[in-house]
C-alpha positions in Angstrom: -40.3 -9.7 19.1 -41.0 -6.1 18.1 -38.3 -4.7 20.4 -35.7 -7.1 19.0 -36.4 -6.1 15.4 -36.1 -2.4 16.3 -32.7 -3.1 18.0 -31.6 -5.1 15.1 -32.6 -2.3 12.7 -30.6 0.3 14.7 -27.5 -1.9 14.8 -27.7 -2.5 11.1 -27.9 1.3 10.5 -24.9 1.9 12.7 -22.9 -0.8 11.0 -23.8 0.6 7.5 -22.6 4.0 8.6 -19.3 2.6 9.9 -18.6 0.4 6.9 -17.1 3.1 4.6 -14.8 4.3 7.3 -13.6 0.7 8.1 -13.3 -0.2 4.4 -11.2 3.0 3.7 -8.9 2.1 6.6 -8.6 -1.5 5.3 -7.9 -0.2 1.8 -5.2 2.2 3.1 -3.6 -0.5 5.2 -3.6 -2.9 2.3 -2.3 -0.3 -0.1 0.6 0.6 2.3 1.5 -3.1 2.7 1.4 -3.7 -1.0 3.5 -0.6 -1.7 6.1 -1.8 0.8 6.1 -5.4 -0.5 6.3 -4.4 -4.2 9.0 -1.8 -3.5 11.0 -4.4 -1.7 10.6 -6.9 -4.6 11.5 -4.2 -7.1 14.7 -3.3 -5.3 15.6 -7.0 -4.9 15.0 -7.5 -8.7 17.1 -4.4 -9.5 19.9 -5.7 -7.2 19.7 -9.1 -8.9 20.2 -7.7 -12.4 23.0 -5.2 -11.5 26.6 -6.3 -11.2 27.0 -4.6 -7.9 25.5 -4.8 -4.5 22.9 -2.0 -4.1 23.3 -2.0 -0.3 27.1 -1.8 -0.5 27.0 1.0 -3.0 24.4 2.9 -0.8 26.7 2.4 2.1 29.6 4.0 0.2 27.4 7.0 -0.5 26.8 6.3 -4.3 24.3 9.0 -5.1 23.4 7.5 -8.5 22.3 4.2 -6.9 20.4 6.1 -4.3 18.5 8.1 -7.0 17.7 4.8 -8.9 16.3 3.3 -5.7 14.4 6.4 -5.0 12.9 6.3 -8.5 11.9 2.7 -7.9 10.1 3.6 -4.7 8.3 6.6 -6.3 7.3 4.6 -9.4 5.9 1.7 -7.4 4.1 4.0 -5.0 2.5 6.1 -7.8 1.5 3.1 -9.8 0.0 1.2 -6.9 -1.8 4.4 -5.7 -3.4 4.7 -9.2 -4.4 1.0 -9.3 -5.9 1.1 -5.8 -7.5 4.5 -6.4 -9.1 3.2 -9.6 -10.2 0.1 -7.9 -12.2 2.1 -5.4 -14.3 3.6 -8.1 
């Protein structure tokens, strides 16, 4: 019985040392997925309210639409980065 408690104690210690690394990886993966999902939704919402097709205008080389979409991606990325970063504290 004594050997099993010692083994269990060492396993728990190894798991507790690994938890922060695993949790940081999970947070990073979730943050990346959320950034992609919210960026996609933001561009779809932007496209819904505009009188033109965003993808068609980007295909024509419309720089203004490209800059607007870039602004959406940067804004969503920064805001989600701040929310996730503050959530970790």
